[in-house]
C-alpha positions as CSV (number, residue, x, y, z in Angstrom):
1,X,97.5,130.9,118.1
2,X,97.1,127.1,117.6
3,X,100.4,125.2,117.4
4,X,101.3,122.5,114.9
5,X,100.2,119.1,116.1
6,X,103.5,117.4,115.3
7,X,105.3,119.8,117.7
8,X,103.0,118.9,120.6
9,X,103.1,115.2,119.7
10,X,106.8,114.9,119.8
11,X,107.7,117.2,122.7
12,X,104.9,117.5,125.2
13,X,102.6,115.3,127.3
14,X,99.3,114.7,125.5
15,X,97.3,117.7,126.7
16,X,94.6,119.2,124.6
17,X,96.2,117.9,121.4
18,X,92.9,117.9,119.6
19,X,92.5,121.7,119.6
20,X,95.6,121.9,117.4
21,X,96.1,121.9,113.6
22,X,97.7,119.4,111.4
23,X,99.4,120.1,108.1
24,X,98.2,117.9,105.3
25,X,99.6,118.1,101.8
26,X,96.7,118.0,99.3
27,X,96.7,117.1,95.6
28,X,99.8,115.2,96.4
29,X,99.9,113.0,93.3
30,X,98.8,115.7,90.8
31,X,100.8,118.3,89.0
32,X,98.6,121.3,89.5
33,X,100.0,124.6,88.1
34,X,96.9,126.8,88.6
35,X,93.8,126.9,90.8
36,X,90.6,128.9,91.4
37,X,90.3,129.6,95.1
38,X,87.0,130.7,96.5
39,X,86.2,131.0,100.2
40,X,82.9,129.4,101.1
41,X,82.1,130.2,104.7
42,X,83.7,132.4,107.4
43,X,86.1,135.4,107.3
44,X,89.6,135.1,105.8
45,X,92.7,137.2,105.0
46,X,94.8,136.5,102.0
47,X,98.5,136.8,102.9
48,X,101.4,137.0,100.5
49,X,104.9,136.5,101.9
50,X,103.7,137.5,105.4
51,X,101.8,140.6,104.4
52,X,98.0,141.0,104.0
53,X,97.3,141.5,100.3
54,X,93.5,141.3,100.4
55,X,90.5,141.1,102.7
56,X,88.5,138.2,101.7
57,X,84.7,138.4,101.3
58,X,82.1,135.7,100.6
59,X,82.1,136.8,96.9
60,X,85.9,136.8,96.5
61,X,87.4,134.5,93.8
62,X,91.1,134.2,93.2
63,X,93.2,132.7,90.5
64,X,96.6,131.5,91.7
65,X,99.1,130.0,89.3
66,X,102.7,129.2,88.9
67,X,104.9,131.9,87.4
68,X,108.6,131.0,87.2
69,X,109.6,130.4,90.8
70,X,106.7,132.5,92.2
71,X,102.9,132.5,92.5
72,X,100.9,134.9,90.5
73,X,97.7,136.0,92.2
74,X,94.7,137.9,90.8
75,X,91.0,138.4,91.3
76,X,88.4,138.7,88.5
77,X,89.4,142.3,88.0
78,X,92.7,143.0,89.8
79,X,96.3,141.8,89.7
80,X,97.5,141.3,93.3
81,X,101.1,140.6,92.5
82,X,103.6,137.7,92.6
83,X,104.8,136.0,95.8
84,X,106.8,133.0,97.0
85,X,104.1,131.9,99.4
86,X,100.4,132.5,99.8
87,X,98.3,131.8,102.9
88,X,94.5,131.8,103.3
89,X,94.3,132.7,107.0
90,X,91.0,132.3,108.9
91,X,89.8,135.1,111.1
92,X,86.8,133.3,112.5
93,X,85.9,129.8,113.5
94,X,84.2,127.3,111.1
95,X,85.8,128.6,107.9
96,X,86.0,126.6,104.7
97,X,87.0,127.2,101.1
98,X,86.8,125.7,97.6
99,X,89.7,124.7,95.4
100,X,89.2,124.0,91.7
101,X,92.4,123.1,89.7
102,X,92.6,124.5,86.2
103,X,91.6,123.2,83.8
104,X,88.4,121.3,84.1
105,X,88.7,119.5,87.4
106,X,86.1,119.0,90.1
107,X,86.3,121.4,93.0
108,X,86.9,120.3,96.5
109,X,85.8,121.9,99.8
110,X,88.3,122.1,102.6
111,X,88.0,123.3,106.2
112,X,90.2,125.9,107.9
113,X,93.3,127.3,106.2
114,X,95.5,126.8,103.1
115,X,99.2,127.4,102.5
116,X,100.5,127.5,98.9
117,X,104.1,127.6,97.6
118,X,105.8,126.9,94.2
119,X,107.6,123.6,93.8
120,X,109.3,123.1,90.5
121,X,106.6,125.0,88.6
122,X,103.7,123.4,90.3
123,X,101.6,124.4,93.3
124,X,102.5,122.7,96.6
125,X,99.3,123.0,98.6
126,X,99.0,122.3,102.4
127,X,95.7,122.3,104.2
128,X,96.3,123.6,107.7
129,X,93.3,121.9,109.3
130,X,91.9,121.2,112.8
131,X,92.8,117.6,113.6
132,X,89.2,116.4,114.1
133,X,88.1,118.1,110.9
134,X,90.8,116.1,109.1
135,X,89.6,112.9,110.8
136,X,86.1,113.5,109.6
137,X,87.3,114.0,106.0
138,X,89.4,110.8,106.2
139,X,86.5,108.8,107.5
140,X,84.3,110.0,104.7
141,X,86.9,108.9,102.1
142,X,87.8,105.6,103.7
143,X,84.4,104.5,105.0
144,X,82.0,105.6,102.3
145,X,78.3,106.6,102.5
146,X,75.3,105.2,104.1
147,X,77.0,103.1,106.8
148,X,75.8,102.3,110.3
149,X,76.7,104.8,112.9
150,X,78.6,102.3,115.1
151,X,80.8,101.5,112.2
152,X,81.6,105.1,111.6
153,X,82.6,105.4,115.3
154,X,84.9,102.5,115.0
155,X,86.4,103.9,111.7
156,X,86.9,107.3,113.3
157,X,88.8,105.9,116.2
158,X,91.0,103.8,113.9
159,X,91.7,106.7,111.5
160,X,92.6,108.9,114.5
161,X,94.9,106.3,115.9
162,X,96.5,105.7,112.6
163,X,97.1,109.4,112.0
164,X,98.7,110.0,115.4
165,X,100.9,107.0,114.9
166,X,102.2,108.3,111.6
167,X,102.8,112.0,112.1
168,X,106.5,111.7,111.3
169,X,106.0,110.0,107.9
170,X,106.8,113.3,106.1
171,X,109.2,114.7,108.7
172,X,111.3,117.4,107.1
173,X,108.8,118.1,104.3
174,X,106.9,120.9,106.0
175,X,103.8,118.8,106.5
176,X,102.9,115.8,108.6
177,X,100.7,113.8,106.3
178,X,99.7,113.5,102.7
179,X,96.3,112.9,101.3
180,X,97.1,109.5,99.7
181,X,96.9,105.9,100.7
182,X,100.5,106.3,101.9
183,X,99.0,108.1,104.9
184,X,95.2,108.0,104.6
185,X,93.0,109.1,101.8
186,X,91.7,112.6,102.3
187,X,89.8,114.7,99.8
188,X,88.5,117.5,101.9
189,X,85.8,118.4,104.4
190,X,83.2,115.8,105.4
191,X,79.6,116.6,104.9
192,X,77.8,113.4,105.9
193,X,75.9,114.2,109.2
194,X,76.4,110.6,110.6
195,X,80.2,110.9,110.1
196,X,80.4,114.3,111.7
197,X,78.4,113.0,114.7
198,X,80.5,109.8,115.0
199,X,83.8,111.9,115.0
200,X,82.4,114.3,117.6
201,X,81.1,111.4,119.7
202,X,84.5,109.7,119.7
203,X,86.5,112.8,119.9
204,X,90.0,112.1,121.3
205,X,89.5,108.4,121.5
206,X,92.4,106.2,120.3
207,X,93.4,102.5,120.5
208,X,96.4,101.5,122.7
209,X,98.1,98.1,123.4
210,X,98.7,96.6,126.9
211,X,101.7,98.9,127.3
212,X,99.5,102.0,126.7
213,X,101.2,102.7,123.3
214,X,99.2,103.7,120.2
215,X,98.7,100.6,118.0
216,X,99.5,100.3,114.4
217,X,95.8,100.5,113.4
218,X,95.9,98.7,110.1
219,X,92.7,98.3,108.1
220,X,91.6,97.0,104.7
221,X,88.4,96.5,102.7
222,X,87.7,92.7,103.0
223,X,89.8,89.9,104.4
224,X,88.0,87.1,102.5
225,X,87.1,85.3,105.7
226,X,90.5,85.3,107.5
227,X,92.7,88.2,108.6
228,X,96.5,87.5,108.7
229,X,99.3,88.1,111.2
230,X,101.2,91.4,110.8
231,X,104.5,89.6,110.1
232,X,102.8,87.8,107.1
233,X,102.7,91.1,105.3
234,X,105.0,93.4,107.2
235,X,108.3,92.7,108.9
236,X,107.1,93.2,112.5
237,X,105.1,90.7,114.6
238,X,102.6,92.7,116.7
239,X,100.6,90.9,119.4
240,X,97.4,92.8,118.7
241,X,97.5,92.0,114.9
242,X,96.8,88.3,115.0
243,X,94.9,86.3,112.4
244,X,91.3,85.8,113.1
245,X,88.5,83.9,111.3
246,X,86.0,86.4,110.1
247,X,82.6,85.2,108.9
248,X,81.1,88.7,108.9
249,X,82.7,89.8,105.6
250,X,81.7,86.7,103.6
251,X,79.2,87.5,100.8
252,X,80.0,91.2,100.9
253,X,80.9,93.3,97.8
254,X,84.7,92.6,97.8
255,X,84.6,89.1,99.3
256,X,85.7,87.3,96.0
257,X,87.5,88.1,92.8
258,X,88.9,86.6,89.6
259,X,91.8,87.5,87.4
260,X,92.8,85.9,84.1
261,X,96.2,85.5,82.4
262,X,97.3,83.9,79.2
263,X,99.3,80.8,79.9
264,X,102.4,82.3,78.3
265,X,102.2,85.5,80.3
266,X,101.7,83.5,83.5
267,X,104.7,81.2,82.8
268,X,106.8,84.2,81.8
269,X,106.1,85.9,85.1
270,X,106.9,82.8,87.1
271,X,110.2,82.2,85.2
272,X,111.3,85.8,85.6
273,X,110.5,85.8,89.3
274,X,112.1,82.4,90.0
275,X,115.3,83.6,88.3
276,X,115.9,85.8,91.4
277,X,115.2,83.0,93.9
278,X,116.8,79.7,95.1
279,X,115.0,76.4,95.2
280,X,113.9,75.0,98.5
281,X,113.9,71.3,98.0
282,X,112.7,70.6,101.6
283,X,109.3,72.1,100.8
284,X,107.6,69.8,98.3
285,X,104.1,69.6,97.0
286,X,102.9,67.3,99.8
287,X,104.1,69.7,102.4
288,X,102.6,72.7,100.6
289,X,99.2,71.1,100.2
290,X,99.0,70.7,103.9
291,X,99.0,74.4,104.5
292,X,95.5,76.0,104.5
293,X,95.1,78.6,101.7
294,X,94.3,81.4,104.1
295,X,97.5,80.9,106.0
296,X,99.9,80.8,103.0
297,X,102.4,83.6,102.7
298,X,104.2,82.1,99.7
299,X,103.2,80.7,96.3
300,X,104.8,77.4,95.7
301,X,106.0,76.4,92.1
302,X,108.5,73.7,91.3
303,X,110.5,74.1,94.5
304,X,110.4,77.9,94.4
305,X,108.6,80.0,97.1
306,X,107.4,83.3,95.8
307,X,106.2,85.8,98.4
308,X,102.5,86.4,97.9
309,X,102.8,90.0,98.9
310,X,105.2,90.5,95.9
311,X,102.7,88.8,93.6
312,X,99.9,91.0,94.8
313,X,101.9,94.1,94.0
314,X,103.4,93.0,90.7
315,X,100.3,91.4,89.3
316,X,97.9,94.0,90.6
317,X,95.9,91.4,92.6
318,X,93.1,92.3,95.0
319,X,94.7,90.2,97.8
320,X,97.1,87.4,98.6
321,X,94.4,84.9,99.2
322,X,93.8,83.0,95.9
323,X,94.0,79.7,94.1
324,X,95.4,79.1,90.6
325,X,93.5,77.0,88.0
326,X,93.0,76.8,84.3
327,X,90.1,77.6,82.0
328,X,89.5,77.8,78.3
329,X,91.4,81.2,78.1
330,X,94.4,80.2,80.1
331,X,95.2,80.7,83.8
332,X,92.6,81.9,86.2
333,X,93.2,83.2,89.8
334,X,90.2,82.9,92.0
335,X,90.7,85.0,95.1
336,X,89.0,86.2,98.3
337,X,89.2,89.5,100.0
338,X,90.5,92.9,99.0
339,X,93.6,94.6,100.6
340,X,96.5,93.5,102.8
341,X,94.1,91.6,105.3
342,X,95.9,92.9,108.4
343,X,93.8,94.2,111.3
344,X,90.3,95.7,110.8
345,X,88.2,94.3,108.0
346,X,85.9,97.2,106.9
347,X,83.2,95.1,105.2
348,X,83.2,92.6,108.1
349,X,82.8,95.5,110.6
350,X,80.0,97.0,108.5
351,X,78.1,93.8,108.7
352,X,78.8,93.5,112.4
353,X,77.3,96.9,112.9
354,X,74.2,95.9,110.9
355,X,73.8,92.9,113.2
356,X,73.9,95.2,116.3
357,X,77.5,95.0,117.4
358,X,79.0,98.1,119.1
359,X,82.1,99.9,117.9
360,X,84.0,98.5,120.9
361,X,83.0,95.0,120.0
362,X,84.2,95.5,116.4
363,X,87.6,96.9,117.5
364,X,88.2,94.1,120.0
365,X,87.3,91.5,117.5
366,X,89.9,92.6,114.9
367,X,92.6,93.9,117.4
368,X,93.5,91.6,120.2
369,X,94.3,92.7,123.8
370,X,93.7,96.4,123.1
371,X,91.9,99.2,124.9
372,X,90.1,102.4,123.7
373,X,91.2,105.4,125.7
374,X,91.3,109.2,125.4
375,X,94.6,110.4,123.9
376,X,95.0,112.8,126.8
377,X,95.2,109.8,129.2
378,X,98.4,108.5,127.6
379,X,101.3,109.5,129.9
380,X,103.7,110.6,127.1
381,X,102.8,110.9,123.4
382,X,105.5,108.7,121.9
383,X,103.7,107.0,119.0
384,X,103.6,103.3,118.5
385,X,105.7,100.9,120.4
């Protein structure tokens, strides 16, 4: 019987960790009250409250829906009863299944097993999935289609490192990770051959710092030409997350952006924000103009310093790298990049791969002073430093 990955990660040396499962909550941001569940490949048992309630065949189709505090289960022609928990348990290797929320939503294919419970009238679904199957699914969501194989290898190592560094994010919630950006985007099984090959080729490989700790493997879509230091966005200064000049991501899809505001909306935002701040008279316009745009972490206005990371969130901006001007409509923000700009720039790395760089060269360009090693070589699995 395979043990939960979190248990091994917290308590044991890193031995054979990649043969274990990880518990990932799926449909985390959706209120799903009923699903159609249909096994796709492999042999399963359907278990209700610890007892086998059906032998699953390739033609089996189940409807599972919330009923009070329980789950009501039925096939096309049989009522199977009500239970507090349902598990789709695999009996053979390489099993997968389809989930289709009701009504009228696209189905998704997932590897391995499924656990369902009732949470406040909605289905709480947890995919019990082999760790490397999960990584492949994440890479497919985060990296996209038709990318160079070396880029997929780099992204697989990053996603693996990121996942292992964040296994306690949902500690106490009966699962390790969710399927949202909060952890990493995960929408089911991967089916792109190049991604599956990249994950298999890099199996077990992670990124560590010079103390042999897993790094915080931050990544984003496009840095606009410059990444930023970790402390510019987060609270912690990390030696491997230093700002670098990146010419590889220029002229890529998300390299530039614009956003328009009416003059009154812009002024109202600034006034409301500045009401919560104190003026800093020592930082005048001349001082502010001397700071290169790519290195700014504040927006300067009449003696007030507004954190750019706040503006990005509150105004739904693509990045913190922008200038402010006026046009015939009102205020226009002309920006560069997409995302928090810390660490690995995906579009820059894609272009590096197209130019012939290896995955190791990409990783060492965006993360300074790091090494790629097998997770089993780390003396004790303690997470990030």
